[in-house]
C-alpha positions in Angstrom: 86.1 116.6 107.8 84.5 113.3 108.5 81.0 112.4 107.4 78.9 109.9 109.4 76.8 107.7 107.1 75.3 105.6 109.9 75.5 106.6 113.6 78.5 105.4 115.5 77.7 103.8 118.9 79.2 105.4 122.0 82.2 103.7 123.6 82.5 102.7 127.2 86.0 101.9 128.6 85.1 101.5 132.3 85.9 97.8 132.3 89.5 98.5 131.2 90.4 100.4 134.4 93.9 101.4 133.6 94.4 99.1 130.6 93.6 100.2 127.1 92.5 103.6 128.2 96.2 104.4 128.7 97.6 102.4 125.9 101.2 103.3 124.9 103.9 101.7 122.9 107.2 102.0 124.7 109.9 104.0 122.9 112.5 101.8 121.4 115.1 102.9 119.0 114.6 106.6 119.5 111.7 106.6 117.1 108.9 107.7 119.4 108.7 110.5 122.0 107.4 110.0 125.5 105.2 113.0 125.3 103.4 111.8 122.2 99.6 111.6 122.7 98.9 109.6 119.5 97.1 106.3 119.7 98.4 102.8 119.9 98.5 102.1 116.2 100.1 105.4 115.1 102.7 105.1 117.9 103.5 101.6 116.8 104.2 102.8 113.3 106.8 105.1 114.8 108.8 101.9 115.8 109.1 100.7 112.2 111.9 102.1 110.1 110.4 103.3 106.8 112.9 101.3 104.8 111.4 98.1 106.3 108.0 99.1 104.7 109.7 100.1 101.5 111.6 96.8 101.3 108.3 94.9 101.7 106.5 97.0 99.1 109.3 96.2 96.6 108.2 92.5 96.6 105.1 91.0 94.9 103.2 90.1 98.1 101.3 92.3 100.6 103.0 93.9 103.5 101.4 93.0 106.9 101.8 95.4 109.8 100.6 94.4 113.3 100.4 96.5 116.4 99.0 94.9 119.6 98.8 95.8 123.2 98.9 92.4 124.9 98.5 93.9 128.3 95.2 95.5 127.5 93.8 92.5 125.6 94.8 90.3 128.5 93.0 92.6 130.9 89.8 92.8 128.8 89.8 89.0 128.4 90.3 88.5 132.2 93.7 86.8 131.6 96.9 87.1 133.6 98.9 90.2 132.8 102.2 89.7 131.0 104.8 88.5 133.5 108.4 87.2 133.3 109.6 83.8 134.1 106.7 81.6 133.0 107.4 78.1 131.9 106.9 77.1 128.3 103.6 75.3 128.9 102.1 78.4 130.6 103.3 80.6 127.8 101.7 78.5 125.2 98.4 78.4 127.1 98.5 82.2 127.7 99.4 83.1 124.1 96.7 80.6 122.9 94.1 82.3 125.1 95.2 85.7 123.7 95.2 84.7 120.0 92.5 82.0 120.3 94.9 79.6 118.6 92.7 76.8 119.7 89.0 76.0 119.7 87.3 79.0 121.4 84.9 78.7 124.2 81.5 80.4 124.0 81.8 84.2 124.2 85.6 84.2 123.5 85.6 86.4 120.5 88.2 89.1 121.2 91.4 88.0 119.4 94.8 89.3 118.7 95.6 88.9 115.0 99.1 87.5 114.9 98.6 86.5 111.3 101.2 85.8 109.9 103.1 85.2 113.1 106.1 87.3 113.8 109.5 85.6 113.4 110.0 84.5 117.1 106.4 83.7 117.9 106.6 80.8 115.4 108.5 79.1 118.3 106.7 80.6 121.2 106.6 77.2 122.9 110.4 77.5 123.2 110.1 80.1 125.9 113.2 79.3 127.8 115.2 79.1 124.6 114.0 82.5 123.5 115.0 84.0 126.9 118.4 82.4 126.9 119.3 82.9 123.3 117.9 86.4 122.6 116.5 87.9 125.8 112.9 88.0 124.8 110.5 86.6 127.4 107.4 85.8 125.4 105.2 85.5 128.5 106.2 89.1 129.4 105.5 90.8 126.1 103.5 93.9 126.8 103.3 95.5 123.3 104.2 94.0 120.0 104.9 95.8 116.6 105.7 93.6 113.6 106.1 93.8 109.8 105.9 90.6 107.7 106.5 90.8 104.0 108.1 88.8 101.1 111.4 90.6 101.4 111.2 92.0 104.9 110.5 90.8 108.5 110.9 92.9 111.6 109.4 92.9 115.1 109.7 95.1 118.3 108.6 93.9 121.7 108.4 96.0 124.8 108.5 94.7 128.4 111.2 93.5 130.8 113.5 92.2 128.0 117.3 92.5 128.0 119.6 91.2 125.2 121.0 87.8 126.1 124.7 87.6 127.0 125.5 85.1 124.2 124.5 87.5 121.4 127.5 88.6 119.3 127.8 92.2 118.1 128.3 92.6 114.4 128.8 96.4 114.5 126.9 99.6 115.1 125.1 98.1 118.1 123.6 95.3 116.0 123.7 91.9 117.7 123.3 88.5 116.1 122.1 85.1 116.9 123.8 82.8 114.5 126.4 83.3 111.8 126.1 84.1 108.2 124.8 86.8 105.8 121.3 88.2 106.0 118.6 85.7 105.1 121.3 83.0 104.5 119.7 79.6 104.9 122.1 77.2 106.5 120.5 73.9 107.6 123.7 72.8 109.2 123.5 75.7 111.6 119.8 75.2 112.5 118.5 74.9 116.0 115.2 74.7 117.9 114.6 78.5 117.3 116.1 78.9 113.8 114.8 75.9 111.8 116.4 77.2 108.6 119.6 78.3 110.3 119.1 81.9 109.2 120.8 84.4 111.5 118.6 86.7 113.6 119.7 90.3 114.1 118.8 91.9 117.4 118.8 95.5 118.6 118.2 96.7 122.2 116.4 99.9 123.2 114.9 101.3 126.4 113.0 98.3 127.7 112.5 96.9 124.2 114.1 94.5 121.8 113.9 94.5 118.0 114.4 91.3 115.9 114.8 91.0 112.2 116.4 88.9 109.5 118.0 92.2 108.2 121.0 93.9 109.6 120.0 97.2 108.0 116.6 97.1 109.6 118.1 96.9 113.1 120.6 99.6 112.2 117.8 101.9 111.0 115.7 101.2 114.2 118.7 102.0 116.4 119.4 105.2 114.5 115.9 106.5 115.0 115.4 108.1 111.6 112.4 108.2 109.3 109.7 105.7 110.2 106.4 104.3 109.0 104.8 107.1 110.9 106.1 109.4 108.1 104.0 107.5 105.5 100.7 109.3 105.0 98.8 106.2 103.8 99.6 104.1 106.9 99.0 107.1 109.2 95.5 107.8 107.8 94.5 104.2 108.4 96.2 104.1 111.8 94.3 107.2 112.9 91.0 105.7 111.8 91.6 102.7 114.0 93.0 104.7 116.9 89.9 106.9 116.8 87.9 103.9 117.6 90.3 102.6 120.4 91.3 99.3 118.9 93.2 97.0 121.2 95.2 95.5 118.3 95.5 96.4 114.7 96.4 94.5 111.5 97.1 96.6 108.4 97.4 95.0 105.0 99.3 97.2 102.4 98.6 96.4 98.8 98.0 93.5 96.5 94.2 93.4 96.8 92.3 91.5 94.2 90.2 92.8 91.4 87.1 90.9 90.4 88.7 90.1 87.0 91.5 88.4 88.8 89.2 85.8 90.3 88.9 82.6 88.4 85.6 82.1 86.5 83.3 79.6 88.2 83.2 76.1 86.7 79.9 75.9 84.8 79.5 72.3 85.8 80.0 73.0 89.5 76.7 72.8 91.2 77.8 72.8 94.8 76.1 76.1 95.6 79.2 78.2 95.9 79.0 81.9 95.1 79.6 82.9 91.5 82.2 85.7 91.8 80.7 87.5 88.8 77.3 87.8 90.4 78.5 89.0 93.7 78.4 92.7 94.8 81.9 94.3 94.7 83.4 97.5 96.0 83.4 100.0 93.1 86.7 101.8 93.7 90.1 100.3 94.2 91.7 100.6 97.6 95.3 100.5 98.7 95.3 99.6 102.4 92.9 97.9 104.8 93.3 98.1 108.5 91.3 96.1 111.1 91.1 95.4 114.8 88.9 94.6 117.7 87.6 97.3 120.1 85.0 97.5 122.8 81.8 99.4 122.1 79.5 99.9 125.2 81.3 96.9 126.7 80.8 94.6 123.7 83.3 93.5 121.2 83.2 95.1 117.8 85.6 94.9 114.8 86.8 98.0 113.1 87.6 97.9 109.4 89.2 100.9 107.6 89.6 101.2 103.8 92.1 103.7 102.2 91.1 105.0 98.8 93.1 107.2 96.4 91.2 110.4 97.3 88.2 111.7 99.1 86.0 111.6 96.0 86.7 107.9 95.4 86.0 107.2 99.1 82.6 109.0 98.8 81.8 107.0 95.7 82.8 103.7 97.3 80.5 104.0 100.3 77.4 102.5 98.7 79.2 99.6 97.3 81.0 98.9 100.6 77.7 98.8 102.3 76.3 96.5 99.6 79.1 94.1 99.9 78.8 93.7 103.7 75.0 93.4 103.4 74.7 91.2 100.3 77.8 89.4 99.4 78.6 85.7 100.2 81.6 84.6 102.1 84.0 82.7 99.8 85.4 80.7 102.8 82.2 80.0 104.7 79.8 80.0 101.8 77.2 81.8 103.8 75.9 85.4 103.5 78.3 87.8 105.1 75.3 89.4 106.8 74.9 86.1 108.7 78.4 86.5 109.9 78.8 90.2 110.6 76.7 93.3 110.2 77.7 97.0 110.0 76.8 99.1 113.0 78.2 102.3 111.5 80.1 103.6 108.5 82.0 106.9 108.4 83.9 108.7 105.6 86.9 110.9 106.6 88.6 112.3 103.6 89.9 109.2 101.7 89.2 106.7 104.5 86.0 104.7 104.9 85.7 103.1 108.3 83.2 100.5 109.4 82.3 99.3 112.9 81.2 95.7 112.5 79.1 93.5 114.8 79.7 89.7 115.2 76.4 88.1 114.5 77.2 84.6 115.7 79.2 85.2 118.9 82.1 83.2 117.6 84.3 85.9 116.1 84.8 86.9 112.5 88.5 86.0 112.3 88.0 83.7 109.3 86.3 86.4 107.4 89.0 89.0 108.1 91.8 86.5 107.4 90.6 86.4 103.8 91.8 89.9 103.3 94.2 89.0 100.5 92.7 85.8 99.3 89.5 86.9 97.6 87.1 87.2 100.5 84.2 89.4 99.3 84.7 92.6 101.5 88.3 92.9 100.2 87.8 92.6 96.4 87.1 95.6 94.2 85.4 95.8 90.8 
């Protein structure tokens, strides 16, 4: 049972018309069922083979999972809906508007994370090359699910995409763009899309395409076996985000910093930066953090969900979570976090603590959230 620490504002979705109120992730490799009434993020987890997550966790860096409904975000932002056949310049402008990969105009605060960028979006400007070489039309992506990790990279897009005729089948329905073994770097085989010459593996589903550097990842996606939706940790965070109707989600799995891991401040440094040993910290360790933008009564809010080991630790952590957001200093911006963002509500549901955060400056809080694995105050535990 959940426990509301501060009241949660009511949500109004009238402005979305038929957009995010009916968010779905198209079934791809047989991993999601059409009758599923789960939310955007949980359904997105159903598109990720569990071995992709496990491969990422075997490395020494965090695992990043992203699920985004570009159609819904475009509608909320008043942008054109995803559409096929756009030229490269239009795609770059459209994707830049969605992700704010440019200087934002006043009031433009609803962003799609796309950090780090999925494999093929590193070259989104090569729209025609992507269409011709793979079959992905970046200006027509409706939903995006991606995993980026040290030893794993995998993405699924839905929309009017069909595998390009020039792809070569390597067996079991797996197609390839380029020759060589998985992750093999071959500069002599590089092109405008594959700057390192590594082969891209591709799989085709019902209205969706999957892309990875791993043959096994595509095989598992096509087979439709166990997925990230069978991972209780990821699902608990996904449901916390879905319960608050996020339009996109960015989940970071593992490798958060302890205070002791931060470098001691230079005693001769008088530039006014925060002393990491004087700052409030979250008292309990956490394993996952999920975040994403949502609309609350027509205004943009950011949802942040922490996963702790158990319900007792989640309860014990609440006071320190509040203290960090109210009293810590941003490492990046060197200003009180309360000047950047304030907490509208905080709720405990079993082992998940979920905050709804308000942007205090009207310019977004992307820089703060981007520090999730680099020592930014809300993501460091004592």
